[in-house]
C-alpha positions in Angstrom: -48.9 20.0 -18.2 -45.4 21.6 -18.4 -42.4 19.7 -19.1 -39.3 21.9 -18.2 -37.0 19.1 -17.0 -34.3 20.3 -19.2 -34.0 23.9 -17.7 -34.4 22.2 -14.3 -31.2 19.7 -15.0 -29.2 22.3 -16.2 -29.9 24.5 -13.1 -29.2 21.4 -11.0 -25.9 20.6 -13.0 -24.7 24.2 -12.7 -25.2 24.3 -8.9 -23.3 20.8 -8.5 -20.5 21.9 -10.7 -20.0 25.1 -8.8 -20.5 23.9 -5.2 -19.0 20.6 -4.2 -21.3 18.7 -1.7 -20.4 19.0 1.9 -19.4 15.7 3.5 -18.9 17.2 6.9 -19.5 14.1 9.5 -20.6 16.6 11.9 -23.7 17.7 10.0 -26.2 16.6 12.3 -29.9 16.5 12.3 -29.9 19.4 14.9 -27.6 21.4 12.5 -30.2 20.5 9.8 -33.0 21.9 11.7 -31.3 25.1 12.4 -30.2 25.5 8.6 -33.9 25.3 7.6 -35.0 28.0 10.2 -32.2 30.4 9.8 -31.8 30.6 6.1 -33.6 33.7 4.7 -34.3 34.9 1.2 -35.0 38.5 0.7 -38.6 38.8 -1.1 -38.5 40.4 -4.5 -41.4 41.7 -6.4 -42.2 40.3 -9.6 -44.3 42.8 -11.6 -45.3 40.4 -14.3 -46.8 37.9 -11.9 -48.4 40.7 -9.9 -50.1 41.8 -13.3 -51.7 38.4 -13.6 -53.6 39.1 -10.4 -54.3 42.6 -11.6 -55.8 41.2 -14.8 -58.5 39.3 -13.1 -59.6 42.0 -10.8 -62.6 43.3 -12.8 -63.8 39.8 -13.6 -63.7 38.7 -9.8 -65.5 42.0 -8.7 -68.3 41.2 -11.3 -68.3 37.6 -10.3 -68.7 38.6 -6.5 -71.6 41.0 -7.5 -73.5 38.4 -9.5 -73.0 35.8 -6.6 -74.6 38.2 -4.2 -77.6 38.6 -6.3 -78.0 34.9 -7.1 -77.8 34.2 -3.4 -80.8 36.3 -2.6 -84.3 34.9 -2.4 -85.8 34.7 -5.8 -82.5 35.9 -7.2 -83.7 39.4 -6.9 -82.5 42.4 -4.7 -83.4 46.0 -4.2 -80.7 48.3 -5.6 -80.5 50.3 -2.4 -79.8 46.9 -0.3 -77.0 46.1 -2.9 -75.6 49.8 -2.4 -75.3 49.1 1.2 -73.1 46.0 0.5 -70.5 48.0 -1.6 -67.8 48.0 1.1 -68.1 44.2 1.8 -68.0 43.4 -2.1 -65.2 45.9 -2.6 -67.1 47.9 -5.3 -65.7 51.2 -5.4 -68.5 52.7 -7.7 -71.9 53.2 -7.1 -74.4 50.3 -8.0 -76.0 52.3 -10.9 -72.6 53.0 -12.3 -71.6 49.5 -12.3 -74.9 48.6 -13.9 -74.1 51.0 -16.7 -70.7 49.6 -17.2 -71.8 46.1 -17.4 -75.4 46.3 -18.9 -75.6 42.7 -19.9 -75.6 41.3 -16.3 -79.0 42.5 -14.9 -82.4 43.7 -15.6 -83.7 46.6 -13.5 -87.5 47.1 -12.7 -89.7 48.7 -10.1 -91.4 46.7 -7.4 -92.4 47.0 -3.8 -90.4 45.6 -0.9 -93.7 45.5 1.2 -97.3 45.5 0.0 -98.0 49.1 1.0 -94.5 50.7 0.6 -93.4 52.7 -2.5 -92.1 51.1 -5.6 -88.4 50.9 -5.6 -85.7 49.9 -8.1 -85.0 45.9 -8.1 -82.2 44.0 -10.0 -82.6 40.5 -11.4 -80.4 38.4 -13.6 -80.6 39.1 -17.3 -81.3 36.5 -20.1 -77.6 36.7 -21.0 -76.8 35.9 -17.6 -79.0 33.0 -17.3 -77.8 31.8 -20.6 -74.2 31.9 -19.1 -75.2 30.1 -16.0 -76.6 27.2 -18.2 -73.3 26.9 -20.0 -71.6 27.0 -16.6 -73.5 24.0 -15.6 -72.8 22.1 -18.9 -69.1 22.8 -18.3 -69.4 21.3 -14.8 -71.1 18.3 -16.2 -68.5 17.8 -18.9 -65.6 18.0 -16.2 -67.3 15.9 -13.5 -64.6 13.4 -13.4 -61.9 16.2 -13.1 -64.0 17.6 -10.1 -64.1 14.1 -8.4 -60.3 13.5 -8.8 -59.7 16.9 -7.4 -61.9 16.4 -4.4 -60.4 12.9 -3.8 -56.7 14.4 -4.1 -57.6 17.0 -1.3 -58.8 14.2 1.0 -56.1 11.9 0.1 -53.2 14.7 1.0 -54.8 15.2 4.4 -53.3 13.3 7.3 -56.7 11.7 8.3 -58.2 11.6 4.8 -61.1 13.9 6.2 -61.7 17.6 5.7 -64.0 20.1 7.4 -67.0 20.9 5.2 -66.8 24.6 6.0 -63.3 24.7 4.9 -64.0 23.1 1.5 -66.9 25.4 1.0 -64.7 28.3 1.6 -62.0 27.1 -0.9 -64.5 25.7 -3.6 -63.8 28.7 -6.0 -60.1 28.2 -5.8 -60.4 24.6 -7.0 -63.4 25.2 -9.3 -66.1 23.3 -7.5 -69.7 24.2 -8.0 -71.7 25.8 -5.4 -73.8 22.7 -5.0 -71.0 20.1 -5.0 -71.9 18.9 -1.5 -75.5 18.1 -2.4 -75.2 16.9 -6.0 -71.7 16.0 -6.8 -70.8 14.2 -3.5 -73.9 12.0 -3.2 -73.3 10.5 -6.7 -70.0 8.9 -5.5 -70.6 7.1 -2.3 -67.7 4.9 -3.2 -65.3 7.8 -2.9 -67.0 10.2 -0.4 -69.0 10.0 3.0 -70.7 13.2 4.5 -70.5 13.0 8.2 -73.0 15.6 9.9 -75.2 18.0 8.1 -73.6 21.1 6.3 -74.9 24.3 7.9 -76.1 22.5 11.2 -72.9 22.2 13.5 -69.6 20.7 12.5 -69.7 18.3 9.4 -66.9 16.6 7.5 -66.2 15.0 4.2 -64.4 11.6 4.5 -62.5 9.5 1.9 -64.3 6.2 1.4 -61.8 4.5 -0.8 -58.3 5.1 -2.1 -57.7 5.3 -5.7 -54.2 4.7 -6.6 -54.5 6.6 -10.0 -55.3 9.8 -8.1 -52.3 9.1 -5.8 -49.8 10.6 -8.5 -48.7 14.0 -8.2 -48.3 16.5 -11.1 -44.6 16.2 -10.6 -44.9 12.4 -10.6 -47.0 12.4 -13.7 -44.6 14.8 -15.5 -41.6 12.5 -14.9 -43.6 9.4 -16.2 -44.2 11.5 -19.4 -40.9 12.2 -19.9 -39.8 8.5 -19.7 -42.3 7.9 -22.4 -41.0 10.5 -24.5 -37.3 10.1 -24.1 -36.8 6.5 -22.8 -34.6 7.8 -20.3 -35.4 7.3 -16.5 -36.0 10.9 -14.9 -36.1 11.2 -11.1 -39.2 13.2 -10.0 -38.5 16.7 -8.8 -39.4 20.5 -8.9 -38.8 22.7 -11.8 -36.7 25.5 -10.4 -36.2 28.7 -12.4 -35.2 31.9 -10.4 -36.8 35.2 -12.2 -34.4 37.3 -14.0 -32.0 39.4 -11.7 -32.8 37.2 -8.6 -29.7 36.0 -7.0 -29.2 33.7 -4.0 -26.6 34.0 -1.4 -23.9 31.1 -1.4 -25.2 29.5 1.7 -28.7 29.5 0.3 -27.5 28.1 -3.2 -25.7 25.2 -1.2 -28.7 24.5 0.6 -31.0 24.4 -2.2 -28.6 22.2 -4.0 -28.6 19.8 -1.2 -32.3 19.9 -0.5 -33.0 19.2 -4.4 -30.6 16.1 -4.3 -33.1 14.6 -1.6 -35.6 12.1 -3.0 -39.0 13.5 -4.0 -41.5 12.7 -1.4 -45.1 12.6 -2.8 -47.8 14.4 -1.0 -49.9 11.3 -1.0 -47.4 9.4 1.1 -47.8 8.7 4.9 -45.1 11.0 6.5 -46.5 10.5 10.1 -42.8 9.3 11.0 -41.0 12.4 9.6 -39.8 15.1 12.1 -41.7 18.2 11.3 -38.4 20.2 11.0 -36.5 17.9 8.9 -35.4 18.7 5.3 -37.4 15.5 4.3 -40.6 17.2 5.8 -39.7 20.4 4.0 -39.5 18.5 0.6 -42.7 16.8 1.3 -44.6 20.3 2.5 -43.3 21.9 -0.7 -44.7 19.1 -2.6 -48.2 19.6 -1.2 -48.0 23.3 -1.8 -46.9 22.4 -5.5 -49.7 19.9 -5.8 -52.5 22.3 -4.3 -51.5 25.0 -6.6 -51.6 22.8 -9.4 -55.0 21.7 -8.7 -56.3 25.2 -8.3 -57.9 27.1 -11.2 -55.4 30.0 -11.3 -52.4 28.1 -9.9 -52.5 30.5 -7.2 -54.1 30.5 -3.8 -54.1 33.3 -1.0 -51.9 32.2 1.9 -54.6 32.8 4.5 -56.6 30.1 2.8 -53.9 27.7 2.7 -53.4 28.3 6.4 -56.9 27.1 7.2 -55.6 23.6 6.4 -52.4 23.7 8.5 -53.6 21.1 10.8 -54.8 18.6 8.0 -51.7 19.0 5.8 -49.2 19.2 8.5 -48.0 22.7 7.8 -45.7 24.5 10.3 -46.7 27.7 11.9 -44.1 29.5 9.6 -45.3 27.7 6.6 -45.5 30.9 4.4 -41.8 31.3 4.6 -41.4 28.4 2.3 -42.8 30.4 -0.4 -39.8 32.9 -0.4 -37.3 30.1 0.6 -38.1 28.4 -2.7 -38.4 31.4 -5.0 -37.6 29.4 -7.9 -40.6 27.3 -7.6 -43.1 29.8 -6.0 -43.9 33.6 -6.1 -45.4 35.3 -3.0 -47.5 38.1 -4.2 -48.6 41.1 -1.9 -50.9 42.4 -4.5 -54.0 43.9 -3.1 -52.6 43.8 0.4 -53.2 39.9 0.4 -50.4 37.3 0.4 -51.0 35.0 -2.5 -48.8 31.9 -3.4 -48.2 31.6 -7.1 -46.7 28.5 -9.0 -44.0 30.1 -11.1 -44.0 27.2 -13.8 -47.7 27.8 -14.6 -47.1 31.2 -15.9 -45.3 32.8 -18.8 -44.7 36.4 -17.9 -48.3 37.6 -16.9 -50.0 34.7 -18.8 -51.4 31.6 -17.3 -50.2 28.7 -19.6 -51.1 25.6 -17.4 -54.7 26.1 -18.1 -57.2 24.1 -16.2 -60.4 22.8 -18.3 -62.7 24.6 -15.8 -61.1 27.9 -16.9 -63.7 27.9 -19.8 -66.3 29.1 -17.3 -64.3 32.3 -16.6 -63.6 32.9 -20.3 -67.4 32.5 -21.1 -68.0 34.9 -18.2 -65.5 37.5 -19.5 -67.1 37.3 -23.1 -70.4 38.3 -21.3 -68.7 41.1 -19.4 -67.0 42.3 -22.7 -70.1 42.3 -24.8 -71.9 44.4 -22.2 -68.8 46.8 -21.8 -68.7 47.2 -25.5 -72.5 48.3 -25.6 -71.7 50.6 -22.8 -68.9 52.1 -24.7 -71.0 52.4 -28.0 -73.8 54.2 -26.0 -71.0 56.7 -24.7 -69.8 57.3 -28.2 -73.3 58.1 -29.4 -74.1 60.3 -26.5 -70.9 62.2 -27.4 -71.8 62.5 -30.8 -75.3 63.9 -29.7 -73.6 66.3 -27.5 -71.3 67.4 -30.4 -74.2 67.9 -32.7 -76.2 70.0 -30.1 -73.2 72.1 -29.6 -72.6 72.7 -33.3 -76.4 73.6 -33.6 -76.0 76.1 -30.7 -72.8 77.6 -32.4 -74.7 78.1 -35.7 -77.6 79.5 -33.7 -75.2 81.9 -32.0 -73.8 82.9 -35.2 -77.2 83.7 -36.7 -78.1 85.7 -33.7 -74.7 87.7 -33.9 -75.6 88.5 -37.7 -79.1 89.6 -36.8 -77.6 91.7 -34.0 -75.2 93.2 -36.5 -78.0 94.1 -39.0 -80.0 95.9 -36.4 -77.1 98.0 -35.2 -76.4 98.9 -39.0 -80.1 99.8 -39.6 -80.1 101.9 -36.3 -77.1 103.8 -37.5 -78.7 104.5 -40.9 
């Protein structure tokens, strides 16, 4: 958890010192609405945060391929079937090349697709991959309380305390939920969850059965409480705002940010049914929801299209994504890979994720597996190069010997 209240306080103080608050009695609610919708902030690329996404590219690619094989009946698949799915998996090399680069993931063997058909090459998980899957299960078990709290929080922030099962399944990787969380985790906590309908058979929903006040505290509120414990000085919950180097806001935007930050913090767990969707207070609450959702995510970033799936449940406006550029000191909107991704600035130092979720251990173990296999592949390439070099040296020596023999024959003929 980050505690950067000092930098936030200095930033706020500088704004207040430089720009006196407007006390215009004609500043009406309609003017407030117009101000929020009309103020624009130019998007600016942040190469370091983009690099954080790039750094995870190979890991996510390998995870997709592994998931594809594990989802097959018997967890085996003919290589040629997987080859046909390359485009969907965004695999830009042939499957054989992929297997050579990451030899620790799968074993290959020959078998028949049909009893009388010719034998073809199949893939199945390696022993190393199965060992990793066992480690993954233990990590999930050790962090079950965290998983329950995350799931409760997602439900508690929604307006009706209920979420579509299909949507939850779609975002399970973003928040670190295991594949079987609906059939194993949810039934163990009937005091918190109620599954309505049957997943996979029409519409189904997950409802919140009871409200836990301990879960109803956001990261920002917990951070303020921790500051009070450390300093003994009352701290008002608010956002950490830190614009990237070289990023400047126009005067009217700076004034708007100053006034907006002075508004009371609205917890994402509060009932806001009485708030106008276009008010500054609702903007404060919406940004609070974004901050909490990103804080609950594994990598402190979520693709915008995924957030958009929950617009109704979390009361997002149609133009909700503009908030990420409007509040560039809190968020960064990456366009890496042609996908808009909302990132939480305070969770990163340059391209390194510093606000680390305990479930990140799963990724680290998987990366270790990949690196070990990649090292073996590199070592194999090195040995192959050495063999080629030796063969070329032998051929060169043989060529020299043949030239000497030819010279001797020519000399004998001349004699």
